[in-house]
C-alpha angles and dihedrals in degrees: 000000000000121000116282126239093253143011119262112244098194103100099175121121111243104218142060124246104290123236119235096250114091125219137218119304123254099015105128103135090133091056094085092054096047096102091064095057112131119243093252089063092060126090121265094230135039114259127203105251126191145164111205146149113284120251125216089262090052090054092062089055090046093052091053092047089050090056091051093050106034100031106031102026106031098025090221090134133023117262119250135203093245091059088222131119125195138140143199093275091066088076090073106012122111118226124204117196134199115216138188113197086347093302114124111243099167145357145190132199128219125202111204125212126260093043128118095272151332125242089248089062087076090064109026137040114238092236087062094058116103093212135057119272099216142130091290098057117104126182124218116202145154097035102180129177129172119240098256093050092046091078089056131054103280101108091048091046093051094047090047090049090053091050092050093046090053095040093052089056093054097269114161103168130048126200127188141154117233133194114253092238095059105035092122088067092061091046089056091060096049103269121127136193117271092205095254131105138176142191121238112181107306093340129093114210131192124208112241133182142171144170126246092251090054090050092051092049092049093049094055094085090055095047092123092056092049089051088054091053090049091052098045107034129074100231111211109158097111098254131080119270093235123052105254110240125195115243111258112228107162115246094132089139089083089070086068094043094049123261094225089055098238092132104037089149086079088074085078093059106029112087108222100195092143090079127048102236116152114268090219129067123252120274114293086242089062094048095046094051094047093047092050097047108020099116091052093042091054094052097042128084113239127234103290098231100029088246097161092046091051092050090052091049092047092053093046095047101036096237135119120266088238087066093061134082120182128224142174093253130323091280090061090052098047094044091048099040106040092054089056094052105037142056134187087271093058120110115221132184119211132181114245112246105026144128106319098219090075095059089044094055096037099043108025100034107028099021096222123175101258128201124181134217103213118221115208126234089210087062092043090251094290116164110245103217093201091057090045092052091049091053092046089061089064091078106241120183090229136010118194120206121180107199116211084027124228128249093014101050090217116148132200113211116246093234090056098042100045097067091050093051091045090060095048119113111273090229090065115083111217116209114194116190108205100176092137102026095111088068088059095057142297093264099046102089120106093210097113091045091050092049089060096039131098096217112014120104123185118205109204124188121197092194105087103031097042096041090244101123092130092051097055107216127162142139144198121236118200144118110306091243090064095049099042096083090046094058090071091060095042107103122226113264093021088166122043120243096247088050094049091049092047093049094049092050091047091054089053093060107056095150092061092054095043088058091050092051090054090050089050092059091052092047090050092051091050093048093048091050090051093051099046094077086061089066097254118154102219124197116222111253138194095197142062093282141040141203120244131188114212121229117262092236094064137054120303122248097268092051095045092046091051092051092047091048089060086057096050096261116121120197134175121248101217097197094103092052093072141017096238107032091103131203097302103061120112129179112211128194120221115241135180118298097263093047091047089055090050090050093053092049092049092047091052090050094046092046091058097048 
């Protein structure tokens, strides 16, 4: 299951103190109703809850519980004098146990691939199975939960733990056998019948299976319950609770170019409007230096701490070197920095919509408690500074402002934003992402303000405004006291030597870039004018991109993007960048005049298909 949109705040355990006697395996029909339990059904004291890998001592308890359940209660096996039930698979099976105050209250077993057999081999021939038996097939068996815990979330939590344990090891297919009386339970977690059943003692079992994608899809409706498990249970199975997901950042155009770079000439014909790279080349000074020295630059280690680059930035921005911290692009800085500052208990305020990497890092990686300041389409997604100031007074640990904002392109003037940030509580760290601010004007950066501030940090990328996206250069600008702890976690050579050289030369040619920014505004105006007859609602922008809402009469964003992709035009569906953008929002990068005309023609063609 992928990480949820927020962290569950209900910390109460959802079951009574369990009795010693176990109950039949697999019966967790009450699990899906656990979140509606009244308060009087909850324990009077907090218990220490965990799901963890079983120890050798745990296994002895499990084997005795298995005898009670499968031999005495279900009559699947004959009873024995030792009161202990085990089998050959236990030599290589993994057990996960649920505990309350260290007492085992449930367990599940996992059979990995590439071992002598699965449990289902006792009942079915492999040539009968409607799925491949390969090194990605994991078997779940022996899911057992006591009666008192069955009304809570333990069976679900154990099955989910087994899924995650298998998924983290590359598992893609799950097989299980389920009792006839409780098959609906397995359906609810994405497993389906394979059309085969068997009798074991007094119990009828059906063969079930499912893929990891089907499991993830089935778990979405019970997301709130999973969040409760994540909040209440000490998770100790050696893999993260949530399935780690890579951060989506566009760039799908490279699939058409060739990701092993054998056909780089396609970069000249593919239109990469799904990312916001500059439409113009780097300064001639950058190109000349790299062309003259590239072989040596590639084979030479760079200055360890980017000292020369930082001096060039300090001169250009009018700040002290102590106020600067280098990074290999703004993504490097936000992934590295926010994890140092924040914990799952941290409260963070984000604009909505805004740059999606922030919600990815804050929610999916750190697990912060996120609140959102909604920007209204009726107001063209402008940031209302009075509302912002009101929210700042609530005392968040971090507030993230992207200015100009992405995907909207809206910009708040420095002279308007500075007074609001100056009045913010000193305990609230204010992160201002200025990736595109140079397009808004040479005097619009908050860098000098941040360098003198107690709690303002400016994240400044040199990728988009200096045409250095492939080089990956960025820096933080803040008071030295904010950057000092980060220097210890900044690796040597954070920026490559070609990138450092390119960035220094770019900073030495401000007139070239100023001219390109002015051209960008004219190109954007021309592109917007060409798209408006198509019925697009276009949001005013200060940057090298803009947000457009497609007309209701035509295709939605996903459909239009798919059609354009077939024609070599790649666009960004903006839906995931905000909670209310809807299925018709597209972010479009500004290109040179000829490419813009091609884009318009392709969009017209795709809109008619």
